N, C-alpha and C positions, 0 to 999 in steps of 0.2 A: 599525484594523480595526473594523468594525461588529459589536458583540457579538450582534446579532440576525440577522446574515447568516451562513449556514453556509459561505460561499465566500470564499476569499482569492484575489484576482487581482493580478498584478504590473502596476502602473501605470507602470513604468519607461519612459522615453523611448526606451530601446533594448531592445525586447522580444524580440529574436531572438538576439543574441549571448549567449554564456555568460559565465563569469567573466572578469575582466580578463586572466588568464593562461590560455591555452588548454592544457588537459591532455589529452594523448592516451595511449592504452594503449601498451604496448611493441609493437614490431614483431610483426605477426601471422605466426607461423610455422606454426600449425596451428589447427584448430577447437577451441574449448573443449569439455570433456566435455558431451555432451548425451544425454538420454534422450528418444526420440521417441515421440509418441503414434501410434496405429495409422494415422492418415491424414496424417501429416506427413513431409515429406522435406526435405533440406537446400536443395533448389531452391525449395520453397515458402517457406522461411524467408528465403532471400536475396532473393527477389522482394518479399516483404512488407516487409522492412527497407528496401529501396531506395525503395519507394513510401510509406513511413510519413510521416504528418504530425503524429501525436500519440502520445505514450507516456504511459500512465496507470499509476502505481505506488502500491502500498500503502506505508504508513509503517512501523509497528512490525513488525520481523522481516524487512522487505524493504529499506527504505532507512534505517531507524532501528534501531540495535542494541537488543535487548530485554533480554538477560541475566537473564531471569526476572522482570523488573519487573512485567509485566502479571499473571502468575499470583500473584505476591506481593501485589499490590494486591487481587486477587480474594480471596485468603486472608484478608487483614486485614479486608476488607469483611464476609466471612461471620462472622468473630469478632465484629465490631462490631454485626452484625445479630442476634447471639445464637445463631448456629448452633453446635452442639456439634461441635468438630473431631474427636471420637472416634466420632461417630455415622455410620451408613451414609448418612444424609441429606447429610452434609458430603462424603463420598466421591462420591456421585452428583452433587452440585452441581459439584464440581471437574472431574469427568469431562465433564459437559455444557459447562462453560466451555472445556475443551480442544477439544471437538468443534466448538464454535461460534466458535473464534478467528477474528477478522477481521470478525465481524458487529457491528452496532450494540450498544454496551454496554447501553443502556437496554432494548433489545429482549430481550437475554439475561436481564437481571434480571426483566423482566416475565414471562418464561417460568418462571423459577426460583421466584419468590415468588407468582405468580398474583394479584398485587394491584398496581395502578398506583401507589398511594401508597407502598407498601413498595419497589417497584422504583425510584421516584424517589429515595427516601432512600438506597437501596443505591448507586445510580448516583452520587449526590453524594459519598457516602463513598469509593467507588472512585476517582473523579476526584481527590479530595483526597489519598488515599493515594499514587496514582501521581504526582501533581505534587510531593508531598513528597519522593518518591524522586528525582525529576529535580532538584529544587532542592538536595537534600542530597548526592547522589552524582554529579550531572551526567548528561549523555546524549551518546552519540556516534553518528555515522552508520555504517551498514554500509560497510566498506571498498569503495571504488569508486563510491559513490553520486554524489559531486560530479563525479567523472570522467565518469560517464554523463551527468549533466545537461549538462556542458560539451560533450561529444561530440555530444549531440543538438541543443542550441540553436545551436551553431556551424554546424550543417547545416540550420538553419531548421525544426527539428522542435520542436513544442510539448511541454512537460513539465508534467504535472499529478500531484498527490498526492491519494490518497483515504485515509480512515481511519474507524474505528468510534468514535473518541474524540469528545468534545464539542468545540465550536468553541474554547472557552477553552484546553483541553489541546492541541489541534492548534496553536493560535497560539503557545503556550509552546514547543512542540517546534520550530516553524519559526524562532522567534526564537533559541532556544538553539543551533541548528545553523546559523544564518545561511542557511537555505534560501530565505528570501523573495526574495533577489536572484538565485537560481539557477534558479527555476522560474517557470512562467507562471500556475499556479493551484493551489489546494488546496481540498478540499471534505470535509464530514462530513455525517452524517445530520441531518435536521431534521424538523419537522412535515410538510413538503411533499416532502421528498426521502428516500426509503427507503434504508436501509443495505443492505449485502451480505447475502444473495446476490442481491438484486434489482439490476437494471442501472442504477438511477436516477442514481447518482453519476457513472458513466461517460457516460451520455447527456446529463446536464446539463453536464458538463465539455465535451463536444463542442459543445454549443450555444453556450456562452459564449466558446469559443475559435475558433468559426467552422469547425469540422470537421464536414461533413455526410455524409461517407461512412465507414461503419464499416470498410471495407476498407483504410482508411489508419490504423487504430488498433491499437496494440500494448498489451496489458495485462500487468502483471507483479505477482506476489504470492506469498506463502508459505503461504497457507491454501486449503483446498478452496472456501471462500466466495469468495475472490478469483477462482478459476477459474470458478465458476458464474456470477458476476457478469459476467465477461468474455464468456462464451459467450452469456449472455442478451442482452448488448448487440450480439451478432453481430460482435464484434471480429475483425479479420483474423488476429491471432496472440495466443494466450493462453499466457503463459510462467510456469511455476512455478519458484520458487527454493528452495534447501535451507538458506537462512541463518536461517530462522525455525522455526515449529512444525510445518510440514507435511512428511510423508514423500513420497518420489517416487511410490509407488503410490497414495497418497491423492490427490495432485495430478492424476495421470493419470486416475484414476477419476472425478474431479470435472470433467474436461474439458480439462486442460492439453494443448496441442499439443506442447509440448516442456518438459523440465525441465532447468535448469542449476544450477550451484552458487550463483551470486550475481549481483548487479547488475554486478559487474566483468566477468563473462562477456558480458553483454548489451552493455556498452560495447565490448568487443572485436569483437562481431559488427557493431555499427553502424559502428565505425571501419573495418572491412574492407569491408562491403557497402553502407553508407549512401551518401547523396549526398555530393558533394564539399563541403568547407567553403566557406561563402559569402564 
C-alpha cells in the first residue's frame, strides 16, 4: 500500500467473487427489525437492493467492533495533551468527540484545539494510542461483516469501506481483519478528500470503482455523520446500524432512510432481495 495514497483498492485477478467459501445467511423467514424513515417503504428498500452496484460501509462501529477503543484513545490523547480530566473543558471535549463520531479525526482535533500544530500532535497521539490497543488486545469484526461482504460480491456488487482514521490505521485494521481480500476498496480522508459529513469519500469511491449512478449506491454506518455523508452523495439508500455509537433517533434525524441492528441484517436483505449469485 502506498502510504501517501488514502485509497486501498483490491488488485485481485478475481475482483467480483467473495471469499473462497460462500457464506449465506440462514433461510429468510421474516424481515429483520427495521425502523423506517418518513419517506421509506419496504418496497423502496427491495427495489434499491435489487439494483445496487456498490455498498459503502463505515469501519469502526459498523464493520469493525469498537468496544470503547476509540473513546479510550481520545481520553488518553487528552491526558497526554495536558487536559485536566477533572475540568469542565475535558467533559466538553469528550462530549464533542461523541457528537462527531465518524468524522475525520484530525478535523475533530482542529476544532477542539483551534491550532493546526496542536491538532496534528493530538492526532498522532490518538492514532498511536488506538493502534497500541489494536496490537495489544486485537480487533474483531462486527458479527456478520464478512458474511455481508461475501453475499454482496458473489452477486457482483462492489464493497467499499470508509473511515475517519488515518491511512496507516486503516491499513492496520484491514490487515488484522483480513478484509483486504474481501472488499474492493477502502478510503480515508486526505488533503484532497474531505472526511464525513462531506460526501467526498463516497463520491471518490464511486469514481474509482466505476459506479456513475448514485441510485445504485447503498451507504451503511453507525453515526449521524455517516448518514449525512450518504445523503450529501445522493445515495439511493442510507442505512443506520445500532452496533456502534448512534441511537436510532439520531440516525433518522441525520437522514437515515432505515435503521437496522447490524450488518448481519443487511446481509439478510441482500440475500433475500438482491440479484442471483453470479
